[in-house]
Every structure is written in structure tokens, then in C-alpha cells.
A tleap script that builds the chain and sets N, CA, C and O, in Angstrom:
source leaprc.protein.ff14SB
mol = sequence {
  NASP GLY TYR PHE ASN GLN ARG VAL THR GLU
  CYS ARG TYR SER SER LYS ASP LEU GLN GLY
  ILE GLU TYR ILE ASN SER TYR VAL PHE ASN
  GLN VAL GLU ASN ILE ARG PHE ASN SER THR
  VAL GLY LYS TYR VAL GLY TYR THR GLU LEU
  GLY VAL LYS ASN ALA GLU ALA TRP ASN LYS
  GLY PRO GLU LEU ALA GLN MET LEU GLY GLN
  LEU GLU ARG TYR CYS LYS PRO ASN ALA ASP
  LEU ARG TYR CSER
}
set mol.1.N position { 10.285 26.341 -1.197 }
set mol.1.CA position { 9.791 26.266 0.404 }
set mol.1.C position { 8.634 25.269 0.639 }
set mol.1.O position { 7.752 25.000 -0.177 }
set mol.2.N position { 8.761 24.814 1.761 }
set mol.2.CA position { 7.377 24.371 2.037 }
set mol.2.C position { 7.620 22.608 1.997 }
set mol.2.O position { 8.610 22.031 1.547 }
set mol.3.N position { 6.502 22.041 2.559 }
set mol.3.CA position { 6.588 20.685 2.525 }
set mol.3.C position { 5.761 19.704 1.534 }
set mol.3.O position { 4.682 20.035 1.041 }
set mol.4.N position { 6.308 18.626 1.333 }
set mol.4.CA position { 5.645 17.648 -0.039 }
set mol.4.C position { 5.037 16.560 0.832 }
set mol.4.O position { 5.777 16.256 1.767 }
set mol.5.N position { 4.109 16.019 0.791 }
set mol.5.CA position { 3.365 15.119 1.067 }
set mol.5.C position { 2.538 14.540 0.017 }
set mol.5.O position { 1.860 15.194 -0.776 }
set mol.6.N position { 2.668 12.921 0.074 }
set mol.6.CA position { 2.386 12.210 -1.025 }
set mol.6.C position { 2.128 10.984 -0.561 }
set mol.6.O position { 2.912 10.426 0.205 }
set mol.7.N position { 0.757 10.305 -1.060 }
set mol.7.CA position { 0.436 9.158 -1.027 }
set mol.7.C position { 0.129 8.497 -2.262 }
set mol.7.O position { -0.803 8.763 -3.020 }
set mol.8.N position { 1.440 7.168 -2.452 }
set mol.8.CA position { 1.338 6.781 -3.497 }
set mol.8.C position { -0.033 4.986 -3.739 }
set mol.8.O position { 0.158 3.946 -3.109 }
set mol.9.N position { -0.935 5.135 -4.513 }
set mol.9.CA position { -1.115 3.695 -4.723 }
set mol.9.C position { -1.019 2.899 -6.038 }
set mol.9.O position { -1.154 3.269 -7.204 }
set mol.10.N position { -0.765 1.786 -5.541 }
set mol.10.CA position { -0.330 0.697 -6.627 }
set mol.10.C position { -1.097 -0.318 -6.680 }
set mol.10.O position { -1.525 -0.858 -5.660 }
set mol.11.N position { -1.414 -0.770 -8.039 }
set mol.11.CA position { -1.916 -2.595 -8.134 }
set mol.11.C position { -0.438 -2.914 -9.189 }
set mol.11.O position { -0.068 -2.341 -10.213 }
set mol.12.N position { 0.194 -4.137 -8.379 }
set mol.12.CA position { 1.345 -4.776 -9.435 }
set mol.12.C position { 0.498 -5.558 -9.954 }
set mol.12.O position { -0.482 -5.899 -9.291 }
set mol.13.N position { 0.698 -6.036 -11.314 }
set mol.13.CA position { 0.107 -7.319 -12.163 }
set mol.13.C position { 1.126 -7.939 -12.935 }
set mol.13.O position { 1.563 -7.408 -13.956 }
set mol.14.N position { 1.627 -9.298 -12.403 }
set mol.14.CA position { 2.858 -9.996 -12.888 }
set mol.14.C position { 2.157 -10.740 -14.197 }
set mol.14.O position { 2.772 -10.936 -15.245 }
set mol.15.N position { 0.488 -11.205 -13.932 }
set mol.15.CA position { 0.107 -12.087 -15.063 }
set mol.15.C position { -1.178 -11.905 -15.453 }
set mol.15.O position { -1.680 -11.024 -14.756 }
set mol.16.N position { -1.844 -12.286 -16.153 }
set mol.16.CA position { -3.414 -12.155 -16.448 }
set mol.16.C position { -4.256 -12.619 -15.757 }
set mol.16.O position { -5.359 -12.121 -15.532 }
set mol.17.N position { -3.547 -14.281 -15.076 }
set mol.17.CA position { -4.670 -15.266 -14.260 }
set mol.17.C position { -4.788 -14.721 -12.749 }
set mol.17.O position { -5.263 -15.405 -11.843 }
set mol.18.N position { -4.257 -13.294 -12.568 }
set mol.18.CA position { -4.571 -12.507 -11.362 }
set mol.18.C position { -4.168 -13.432 -10.253 }
set mol.18.O position { -4.909 -13.619 -9.288 }
set mol.19.N position { -3.010 -14.007 -10.381 }
set mol.19.CA position { -2.341 -14.741 -9.367 }
set mol.19.C position { -1.466 -14.166 -8.491 }
set mol.19.O position { -1.293 -14.541 -7.331 }
set mol.20.N position { -0.717 -12.937 -9.229 }
set mol.20.CA position { 0.468 -12.415 -9.105 }
set mol.20.C position { 0.035 -10.772 -8.558 }
set mol.20.O position { 0.979 -9.985 -8.627 }
set mol.21.N position { -1.011 -10.311 -8.138 }
set mol.21.CA position { -1.452 -9.295 -8.002 }
set mol.21.C position { -0.965 -8.588 -6.479 }
set mol.21.O position { -1.422 -8.974 -5.403 }
set mol.22.N position { 0.047 -7.484 -6.624 }
set mol.22.CA position { 0.555 -6.938 -5.503 }
set mol.22.C position { -0.192 -5.378 -5.051 }
set mol.22.O position { -0.231 -4.534 -5.947 }
set mol.23.N position { -0.635 -5.097 -4.012 }
set mol.23.CA position { -1.330 -3.863 -3.901 }
set mol.23.C position { -0.402 -2.933 -2.768 }
set mol.23.O position { -0.421 -2.901 -1.537 }
set mol.24.N position { 0.035 -2.539 -3.322 }
set mol.24.CA position { 1.143 -1.523 -2.271 }
set mol.24.C position { 0.711 0.133 -2.154 }
set mol.24.O position { 0.411 0.760 -3.171 }
set mol.25.N position { 0.716 0.878 -0.563 }
set mol.25.CA position { -0.018 1.959 -0.306 }
set mol.25.C position { 1.567 2.602 0.206 }
set mol.25.O position { 2.148 2.039 1.133 }
set mol.26.N position { 1.995 3.437 -0.267 }
set mol.26.CA position { 3.314 4.471 0.337 }
set mol.26.C position { 2.781 5.814 0.945 }
set mol.26.O position { 1.955 6.562 0.421 }
set mol.27.N position { 3.518 6.003 2.361 }
set mol.27.CA position { 3.140 7.863 2.427 }
set mol.27.C position { 4.577 8.127 2.369 }
set mol.27.O position { 5.427 7.325 2.755 }
set mol.28.N position { 4.837 9.366 1.836 }
set mol.28.CA position { 6.145 9.715 1.438 }
set mol.28.C position { 5.765 10.896 1.693 }
set mol.28.O position { 4.683 11.413 1.414 }
set mol.29.N position { 7.203 11.616 2.560 }
set mol.29.CA position { 7.060 13.327 3.078 }
set mol.29.C position { 8.319 13.302 2.791 }
set mol.29.O position { 9.122 12.376 2.912 }
set mol.30.N position { 8.514 14.734 2.266 }
set mol.30.CA position { 9.751 15.181 1.549 }
set mol.30.C position { 10.692 14.273 0.762 }
set mol.30.O position { 11.921 14.315 0.697 }
set mol.31.N position { 9.975 13.584 0.280 }
set mol.31.CA position { 10.303 12.758 -0.910 }
set mol.31.C position { 11.269 11.520 0.080 }
set mol.31.O position { 12.379 11.143 -0.296 }
set mol.32.N position { 10.693 11.080 1.198 }
set mol.32.CA position { 11.616 9.891 1.862 }
set mol.32.C position { 10.160 9.172 2.656 }
set mol.32.O position { 9.395 9.609 3.516 }
set mol.33.N position { 10.227 7.857 1.889 }
set mol.33.CA position { 9.110 6.856 2.255 }
set mol.33.C position { 9.115 6.721 3.598 }
set mol.33.O position { 10.124 6.205 4.080 }
set mol.34.N position { 8.162 7.082 4.400 }
set mol.34.CA position { 8.042 6.692 5.692 }
set mol.34.C position { 7.217 5.232 6.148 }
set mol.34.O position { 7.598 4.545 7.096 }
set mol.35.N position { 6.175 4.939 5.406 }
set mol.35.CA position { 5.319 3.883 5.896 }
set mol.35.C position { 5.193 3.262 4.276 }
set mol.35.O position { 5.163 3.769 3.155 }
set mol.36.N position { 5.137 1.865 4.835 }
set mol.36.CA position { 4.592 1.390 3.440 }
set mol.36.C position { 3.183 -0.212 3.774 }
set mol.36.O position { 3.347 -1.207 4.480 }
set mol.37.N position { 2.110 0.134 3.040 }
set mol.37.CA position { 1.578 -1.398 3.428 }
set mol.37.C position { 1.864 -2.206 1.915 }
set mol.37.O position { 2.227 -1.632 0.888 }
set mol.38.N position { 1.667 -3.313 2.024 }
set mol.38.CA position { 2.478 -4.288 1.097 }
set mol.38.C position { 1.314 -5.416 1.233 }
set mol.38.O position { 1.288 -6.019 2.305 }
set mol.39.N position { 0.386 -5.743 0.281 }
set mol.39.CA position { -0.516 -6.832 0.596 }
set mol.39.C position { 0.410 -8.400 0.760 }
set mol.39.O position { 0.007 -9.356 1.422 }
set mol.40.N position { 1.720 -8.355 -0.018 }
set mol.40.CA position { 2.213 -9.500 0.093 }
set mol.40.C position { 2.909 -9.817 1.351 }
set mol.40.O position { 3.222 -10.981 1.598 }
set mol.41.N position { 3.197 -8.759 2.240 }
set mol.41.CA position { 3.802 -8.868 3.428 }
set mol.41.C position { 2.254 -8.865 4.008 }
set mol.41.O position { 1.973 -10.004 4.381 }
set mol.42.N position { 1.546 -8.264 4.133 }
set mol.42.CA position { 0.201 -8.488 4.763 }
set mol.42.C position { 0.058 -7.554 5.952 }
set mol.42.O position { -0.642 -7.673 6.958 }
set mol.43.N position { 0.866 -6.630 5.597 }
set mol.43.CA position { 1.121 -5.014 7.200 }
set mol.43.C position { 1.858 -4.131 6.715 }
set mol.43.O position { 2.582 -4.334 5.739 }
set mol.44.N position { 1.776 -3.088 7.300 }
set mol.44.CA position { 2.346 -2.079 7.699 }
set mol.44.C position { 3.844 -1.907 7.840 }
set mol.44.O position { 4.026 -2.328 8.983 }
set mol.45.N position { 4.954 -1.565 7.399 }
set mol.45.CA position { 6.042 -1.416 7.671 }
set mol.45.C position { 6.678 0.037 7.705 }
set mol.45.O position { 6.333 0.760 6.770 }
set mol.46.N position { 7.480 0.531 8.556 }
set mol.46.CA position { 7.972 1.579 8.724 }
set mol.46.C position { 9.215 2.037 8.277 }
set mol.46.O position { 9.984 1.167 8.688 }
set mol.47.N position { 9.875 2.871 7.688 }
set mol.47.CA position { 10.831 3.415 7.020 }
set mol.47.C position { 11.699 3.930 7.990 }
set mol.47.O position { 12.859 3.529 7.895 }
set mol.48.N position { 11.444 4.724 8.913 }
set mol.48.CA position { 11.374 6.067 9.436 }
set mol.48.C position { 10.928 6.053 10.870 }
set mol.48.O position { 9.786 5.643 11.083 }
set mol.49.N position { 11.764 6.493 12.018 }
set mol.49.CA position { 11.193 6.508 13.082 }
set mol.49.C position { 9.562 6.899 13.284 }
set mol.49.O position { 8.721 6.127 13.745 }
set mol.50.N position { 9.375 7.935 12.944 }
set mol.50.CA position { 7.884 7.764 12.802 }
set mol.50.C position { 7.242 7.021 12.029 }
set mol.50.O position { 6.137 6.686 12.456 }
set mol.51.N position { 7.533 6.643 11.046 }
set mol.51.CA position { 7.034 5.426 10.056 }
set mol.51.C position { 6.920 4.177 11.118 }
set mol.51.O position { 5.907 3.485 11.222 }
set mol.52.N position { 7.714 4.057 11.630 }
set mol.52.CA position { 7.738 2.668 12.407 }
set mol.52.C position { 6.679 2.559 13.645 }
set mol.52.O position { 5.860 1.682 13.918 }
set mol.53.N position { 7.000 3.737 14.261 }
set mol.53.CA position { 5.595 4.174 15.276 }
set mol.53.C position { 4.335 3.803 14.539 }
set mol.53.O position { 3.608 2.916 14.986 }
set mol.54.N position { 4.097 4.334 13.622 }
set mol.54.CA position { 2.553 4.396 12.654 }
set mol.54.C position { 2.564 3.049 12.279 }
set mol.54.O position { 1.519 2.448 12.531 }
set mol.55.N position { 3.181 2.610 11.913 }
set mol.55.CA position { 2.941 1.232 11.537 }
set mol.55.C position { 2.529 0.288 12.666 }
set mol.55.O position { 1.660 -0.510 12.315 }
set mol.56.N position { 2.944 0.175 13.962 }
set mol.56.CA position { 2.928 -0.710 14.949 }
set mol.56.C position { 1.643 -0.285 15.547 }
set mol.56.O position { 1.172 -1.142 16.294 }
set mol.57.N position { 1.018 0.682 15.443 }
set mol.57.CA position { -0.334 1.527 15.722 }
set mol.57.C position { -1.675 0.663 14.654 }
set mol.57.O position { -2.663 -0.030 14.895 }
set mol.58.N position { -0.890 1.279 13.236 }
set mol.58.CA position { -1.869 0.815 12.127 }
set mol.58.C position { -2.228 -0.756 12.115 }
set mol.58.O position { -3.382 -1.142 11.925 }
set mol.59.N position { -1.096 -1.669 12.343 }
set mol.59.CA position { -1.214 -2.935 12.305 }
set mol.59.C position { -2.021 -3.411 13.367 }
set mol.59.O position { -2.725 -4.421 13.344 }
set mol.60.N position { -1.864 -2.584 14.331 }
set mol.60.CA position { -3.063 -3.074 15.747 }
set mol.60.C position { -4.465 -2.531 15.277 }
set mol.60.O position { -5.414 -2.995 15.909 }
set mol.61.N position { -4.758 -1.645 14.294 }
set mol.61.CA position { -6.256 -1.230 14.310 }
set mol.61.C position { -6.799 -0.924 13.048 }
set mol.61.O position { -6.086 -1.018 12.049 }
set mol.62.N position { -7.798 -0.623 12.983 }
set mol.62.CA position { -8.879 -0.795 12.209 }
set mol.62.C position { -8.333 -0.757 10.473 }
set mol.62.O position { -8.922 -1.372 9.585 }
set mol.63.N position { -6.987 0.178 10.233 }
set mol.63.CA position { -6.366 0.509 9.452 }
set mol.63.C position { -5.741 -0.429 8.593 }
set mol.63.O position { -5.589 -0.244 7.386 }
set mol.64.N position { -5.307 -1.631 9.339 }
set mol.64.CA position { -4.713 -2.894 8.624 }
set mol.64.C position { -6.054 -3.307 8.043 }
set mol.64.O position { -6.172 -3.167 6.825 }
set mol.65.N position { -7.113 -3.808 8.747 }
set mol.65.CA position { -8.351 -4.334 8.265 }
set mol.65.C position { -8.578 -3.872 6.569 }
set mol.65.O position { -8.650 -4.475 5.498 }
set mol.66.N position { -8.630 -2.686 6.949 }
set mol.66.CA position { -8.956 -1.893 5.710 }
set mol.66.C position { -8.266 -2.042 4.260 }
set mol.66.O position { -8.808 -2.165 3.162 }
set mol.67.N position { -6.784 -1.987 4.632 }
set mol.67.CA position { -5.804 -2.255 3.485 }
set mol.67.C position { -5.575 -3.643 2.817 }
set mol.67.O position { -5.084 -3.923 1.724 }
set mol.68.N position { -6.138 -4.512 3.918 }
set mol.68.CA position { -6.056 -6.290 3.485 }
set mol.68.C position { -7.393 -6.216 2.704 }
set mol.68.O position { -7.454 -7.263 2.058 }
set mol.69.N position { -8.436 -5.499 2.479 }
set mol.69.CA position { -9.275 -5.965 1.464 }
set mol.69.C position { -9.425 -5.161 0.095 }
set mol.69.O position { -10.117 -5.338 -0.907 }
set mol.70.N position { -8.393 -4.108 0.510 }
set mol.70.CA position { -8.116 -3.409 -1.001 }
set mol.70.C position { -7.565 -3.990 -2.067 }
set mol.70.O position { -7.798 -3.450 -3.148 }
set mol.71.N position { -6.662 -5.281 -2.050 }
set mol.71.CA position { -6.520 -6.334 -3.160 }
set mol.71.C position { -7.630 -6.542 -3.844 }
set mol.71.O position { -7.584 -6.556 -5.074 }
set mol.72.N position { -8.929 -6.756 -3.095 }
set mol.72.CA position { -10.008 -7.453 -3.708 }
set mol.72.C position { -10.801 -6.210 -4.074 }
set mol.72.O position { -11.292 -6.225 -5.203 }
set mol.73.N position { -11.025 -5.076 -3.279 }
set mol.73.CA position { -11.993 -4.196 -4.165 }
set mol.73.C position { -11.301 -3.278 -4.921 }
set mol.73.O position { -12.106 -2.717 -5.664 }
set mol.74.N position { -10.301 -2.907 -5.060 }
set mol.74.CA position { -9.391 -1.840 -5.834 }
set mol.74.C position { -8.527 -2.891 -7.082 }
set mol.74.O position { -8.858 -2.754 -8.260 }
set mol.75.N position { -7.830 -3.540 -6.842 }
set mol.75.CA position { -6.962 -4.355 -7.842 }
set mol.75.C position { -7.609 -5.112 -8.765 }
set mol.75.O position { -8.000 -4.679 -9.849 }
set mol.76.N position { -7.723 -6.110 -8.418 }
set mol.76.CA position { -9.003 -7.199 -8.905 }
set mol.76.C position { -10.246 -6.348 -9.982 }
set mol.76.O position { -10.693 -6.982 -10.937 }
set mol.77.N position { -10.550 -5.432 -9.818 }
set mol.77.CA position { -11.835 -5.230 -10.891 }
set mol.77.C position { -11.051 -4.334 -11.555 }
set mol.77.O position { -11.666 -3.967 -12.557 }
set mol.78.N position { -10.049 -3.840 -11.479 }
set mol.78.CA position { -9.455 -2.902 -12.340 }
set mol.78.C position { -8.400 -3.381 -13.175 }
set mol.78.O position { -7.773 -2.691 -13.979 }
set mol.79.N position { -8.204 -4.824 -12.901 }
set mol.79.CA position { -7.223 -5.980 -13.836 }
set mol.79.C position { -7.867 -6.046 -15.436 }
set mol.79.O position { -7.147 -6.306 -16.399 }
set mol.80.N position { -9.195 -5.795 -15.545 }
set mol.80.CA position { -9.705 -5.992 -16.810 }
set mol.80.C position { -9.007 -4.773 -17.299 }
set mol.80.O position { -8.032 -4.993 -18.016 }
set mol.81.N position { -9.291 -3.605 -17.071 }
set mol.81.CA position { -8.665 -2.375 -17.334 }
set mol.81.C position { -7.252 -2.431 -18.166 }
set mol.81.O position { -7.012 -1.979 -19.286 }
set mol.82.N position { -6.399 -3.127 -17.261 }
set mol.82.CA position { -5.101 -3.138 -17.143 }
set mol.82.C position { -4.715 -4.266 -18.596 }
set mol.82.O position { -3.663 -4.281 -19.235 }
set mol.83.N position { -5.753 -4.996 -18.777 }
set mol.83.CA position { -5.286 -5.919 -19.643 }
set mol.83.C position { -6.180 -5.858 -20.852 }
set mol.83.O position { -6.440 -6.819 -21.576 }
set mol.84.N position { -6.650 -4.549 -21.003 }
set mol.84.CA position { -7.649 -4.644 -22.160 }
set mol.84.C position { -7.159 -4.116 -23.249 }
set mol.84.O position { -7.826 -4.104 -24.283 }
savepdb mol mol.pdb
quit
């Protein structure tokens, strides 16, 4: 019983030269992904009714600017750990 809420953040590296890094931030509720930010797409995308509403709001607000910088702040500095 109860609810399951999860936020999954990941960096996907396709090569050592850091050209193919992809930052993904997903919000999951009860095993259903509601919304996802993908740096390749460059915006939030909603997958449920609530996710679509949140994506529209977050793409217009400060949340988008914060996510756009995560590739540089989070993924690239940790790439050395991935390939060491």
C-alpha cells in the first residue's frame, strides 16, 4: 500500500570525447513516467495528463534554464570518473 515516487537522473556517455553526452531527468509516480527532461531534446516532455501540464509550465519557467545547465555542471565533470 502507499505511493511510489522516484526521480531518476542520469548521464549517458557514448564516447570518451564527450560529444555524445546526454542528460536525462525523469519523474516517476507509481511506476509511470510522468515527465522527462532530455538535454538532446532541450526541454521537458510530458507522458501523462499531469506530466504534459507540468512540462508546459516548466518549459516556460526557471526550471528549464536550470536543467539546460546540468549537462555542463553534472555530466561533464563526472565523465572522467566514468572513463577512469
